[in-house]
C-alpha positions in Angstrom: -15.7 378.2 193.8 -17.1 381.8 194.0 -20.1 381.9 196.7 -20.7 383.6 200.0 -22.1 381.7 202.6 -22.8 382.4 206.3 -21.5 380.0 209.2 -24.6 377.8 209.3 -24.8 376.7 205.1 -21.2 377.0 204.7 -21.2 373.0 204.8 -23.6 372.5 202.3 -22.4 374.3 199.4 -18.8 372.6 200.3 -20.6 369.1 199.5 -22.7 370.4 196.7 -20.2 372.3 194.8 -20.4 375.7 192.7 -21.6 374.1 189.6 -24.5 372.8 191.1 -25.6 376.3 192.3 -25.0 378.4 189.2 -25.5 376.5 186.7 -25.5 378.8 183.1 -28.0 381.3 185.0 -27.1 384.8 183.4 -27.6 387.5 185.9 -30.5 389.9 184.4 -30.4 392.7 187.1 -28.4 395.3 187.3 -27.9 397.8 190.1 -26.0 401.5 189.6 -25.3 403.7 192.1 -25.5 407.4 190.7 -26.4 409.4 193.7 -22.9 411.6 194.0 -22.7 414.9 192.9 -19.6 414.4 191.1 -17.8 417.5 192.3 -14.3 416.5 190.7 -15.8 416.9 187.2 -17.4 420.3 188.2 -18.6 422.6 186.2 -19.4 419.6 183.7 -21.5 418.3 186.6 -22.8 421.9 188.0 -26.3 421.2 186.1 -26.6 417.5 185.6 -24.9 414.4 187.4 -21.8 412.9 186.7 -23.4 409.8 184.7 -24.8 411.8 182.0 -21.2 413.4 181.3 -20.8 413.1 177.7 -17.4 410.9 176.8 -17.4 412.2 173.1 -20.6 411.7 171.8 -22.7 409.4 174.4 -23.1 409.6 177.9 -21.9 407.5 180.5 -25.4 406.0 181.2 -26.3 405.6 177.7 -23.2 403.6 176.8 -23.9 401.6 180.3 -27.5 401.1 179.3 -26.3 399.8 175.6 -24.1 397.4 177.6 -26.9 395.9 179.6 -28.9 395.6 176.4 -26.5 394.2 174.2 -26.3 391.3 177.8 -29.7 390.6 177.5 -30.1 392.6 181.0 -34.3 393.0 182.0 -33.9 395.1 184.8 -31.8 398.2 186.1 -32.3 400.0 189.4 -30.7 403.0 189.8 -30.0 405.0 193.3 -30.1 408.5 192.4 -29.6 411.6 194.6 -28.1 414.7 193.4 -30.1 416.1 190.4 -32.0 413.0 190.3 -34.6 414.4 188.4 -32.3 414.5 185.0 -31.7 410.7 185.4 -35.4 410.3 185.6 -36.0 412.4 182.7 -33.5 411.1 180.7 -34.5 407.5 180.7 -37.9 407.2 181.9 -39.2 403.8 183.1 -38.0 401.3 180.3 -35.3 401.3 177.7 -36.0 398.7 175.1 -36.4 395.3 177.1 -35.4 396.8 180.2 -37.5 398.0 183.1 -35.9 401.3 184.9 -36.7 401.6 188.7 -35.1 404.7 191.1 -34.6 405.0 194.5 -33.8 408.2 195.9 -31.0 408.9 198.6 -32.0 412.1 200.1 -29.0 411.9 202.5 -26.4 411.9 199.3 -24.6 415.0 200.3 -23.6 413.4 203.5 -23.1 409.5 202.8 -21.2 407.8 200.9 -21.7 404.5 198.4 -22.4 402.4 201.8 -25.4 404.0 202.3 -26.8 404.2 198.8 -26.0 400.3 198.4 -27.7 399.7 201.8 -30.9 401.5 200.1 -31.3 398.4 197.8 -31.9 395.9 200.0 -35.8 396.0 200.0 -36.0 396.3 196.1 -33.5 393.4 194.9 -34.4 390.1 196.0 -32.5 388.4 193.3 -29.0 388.1 191.9 -27.5 391.3 190.4 -24.7 393.1 188.7 -23.3 396.3 190.7 -22.0 399.1 188.8 -20.6 402.8 189.7 -21.6 405.6 187.7 -18.4 406.6 186.4 -17.3 403.8 184.5 -16.7 403.5 180.9 -16.1 400.0 179.0 -16.2 397.9 176.0 -19.7 395.7 176.0 -17.8 392.5 176.1 -16.3 392.9 179.3 -20.0 391.6 180.6 -19.7 388.6 179.3 -18.3 387.1 182.1 -19.5 389.5 184.6 -23.1 387.9 184.8 -22.9 385.2 186.6 -22.7 385.5 190.4 -20.5 386.3 193.0 -17.5 387.7 190.4 -15.1 390.8 190.8 -14.0 392.6 187.4 -10.2 393.4 188.4 -7.2 394.8 186.2 -3.5 394.2 187.0 -2.3 397.5 189.3 -0.5 400.2 187.4 1.8 402.8 188.2 -0.8 405.6 187.1 -4.0 403.7 188.8 -5.3 404.7 192.2 -7.9 403.0 194.5 -8.9 400.0 196.4 -6.6 396.7 195.4 -7.4 393.1 195.7 -4.8 390.5 196.2 -5.7 387.2 194.3 -4.6 383.1 194.5 -3.6 381.0 192.2 -7.4 380.2 191.2 -8.0 383.4 190.4 -9.9 384.1 193.7 -9.9 387.0 195.8 -7.9 386.8 199.4 -7.5 390.2 200.6 -8.9 394.1 199.9 -6.6 396.8 200.0 -8.5 400.4 200.6 -7.1 403.7 200.9 -3.9 405.1 200.0 -1.5 402.8 198.5 1.7 402.1 200.5 4.6 400.4 198.9 4.3 396.7 198.2 6.2 393.8 196.8 3.2 391.2 195.9 1.1 391.4 192.9 -2.1 393.6 193.2 -5.2 394.0 190.9 -7.1 397.2 191.4 -10.7 397.2 191.4 -13.0 398.1 188.5 -16.3 398.5 190.5 -18.4 395.9 188.7 -19.4 392.9 191.0 -21.9 390.1 190.5 -23.5 388.7 193.4 -25.6 385.7 194.2 -28.9 386.3 196.0 -27.2 384.5 199.0 -24.3 387.0 198.9 -26.5 389.7 198.6 -28.3 388.8 201.9 -25.2 388.0 203.7 -24.1 391.4 202.6 -27.4 393.2 203.5 -26.6 391.5 207.4 -23.5 393.4 207.5 -24.6 396.4 205.8 -27.2 396.8 208.6 -24.7 396.7 211.4 -22.8 399.6 209.5 -26.1 401.8 209.2 -27.0 401.1 212.4 -23.6 402.0 214.3 -23.7 405.0 212.1 -20.9 404.3 209.3 -22.7 406.0 206.7 -20.0 407.5 205.4 -17.7 404.8 204.6 -17.2 402.7 201.5 -19.0 399.6 200.7 -15.5 397.7 199.8 -15.0 398.0 203.4 -18.0 395.6 203.9 -16.7 393.4 201.2 -12.6 393.2 202.6 -14.0 392.2 206.2 -16.3 389.7 205.2 -13.3 388.3 202.4 -11.3 388.8 205.1 -13.6 386.3 207.5 -14.1 383.6 204.7 -17.8 385.2 205.0 -18.0 386.6 201.0 -15.9 384.7 198.2 -14.9 386.6 194.3 -13.9 384.9 191.4 -11.7 387.3 189.3 -12.6 388.5 185.7 -9.8 390.2 183.8 -10.6 393.8 182.5 -6.9 394.0 181.0 -7.4 392.9 177.1 -9.9 395.6 176.3 -10.3 399.8 177.1 -12.0 400.6 180.1 -11.5 403.9 182.3 -13.1 405.1 185.5 -13.6 409.4 185.2 -13.5 411.1 188.4 -12.0 414.2 187.0 -11.3 416.3 183.9 -8.2 414.7 183.0 -10.0 410.9 183.2 -12.9 411.9 180.8 -10.3 413.3 178.1 -8.2 410.0 178.7 -11.8 408.1 178.3 -12.6 410.1 175.2 -8.8 409.1 173.6 -9.9 405.6 174.2 -13.2 405.8 173.3 -13.5 407.8 170.1 -16.6 408.9 167.9 -17.4 406.0 165.4 -16.9 407.3 161.9 -16.7 404.2 160.2 -20.4 404.9 158.3 -19.1 408.5 157.6 -15.9 406.8 155.9 -18.1 404.1 154.4 -20.0 407.1 152.8 -17.1 409.0 151.5 -15.7 406.5 149.5 -18.6 405.7 147.8 -19.1 409.5 146.9 -15.8 408.9 145.2 -16.0 406.3 143.6 
């Protein structure tokens, strides 16, 4: 199953089953966290936010919006901060069939993604997919991420770093490992920083986020909350593998170079034109 339940409704969904809850209802709302300064990409981020960084001929943000369009998303909520006017000027209030809304995080310099996620608590009241603003991927990766409570993962490799998760035989997340990776012998999976949530999941997460913020924990990561809830069996994620197609998380200039290698400029139309001219 891939549900989150608070203790008082746990029995209800255990008795009714996951298929009755999820059905085939595709998620059409996305939340993008784009408040950070992108300091590790400086000087490229000196005058524009990280999500507007070009990967060859297209920005990270343009690629994401195009992916959302191809999947039929209707609503995009963006938490902005650093140079937020650049994002607003770039996207406006609508892109194709997607309506775009903005939430400004005035504390973007001193807080982390847990605070940006918390700021969306009163704006999003439906199932949604959560994205970070540094990810480049193939649009087909979202085919299995548009249903609630799922997490994008890739088999951990020596060159990857960051939060990992452990999975059981059914592909469900059993544990989050946050922080520097210590030697381990079990099989672990890197989080790709895409999560989908049912409304019940989101309501339970908001309660836990409220507690963290009230206690002044504004500078930690939302994965800390997810890890705690998964450990307490209050949050359940079904894994979606991102191993079979290219994706890249862009944190620095080296990452950008690798992403540009994986996502080259499209030359098919030019090549076809040259062939016709030669004929």
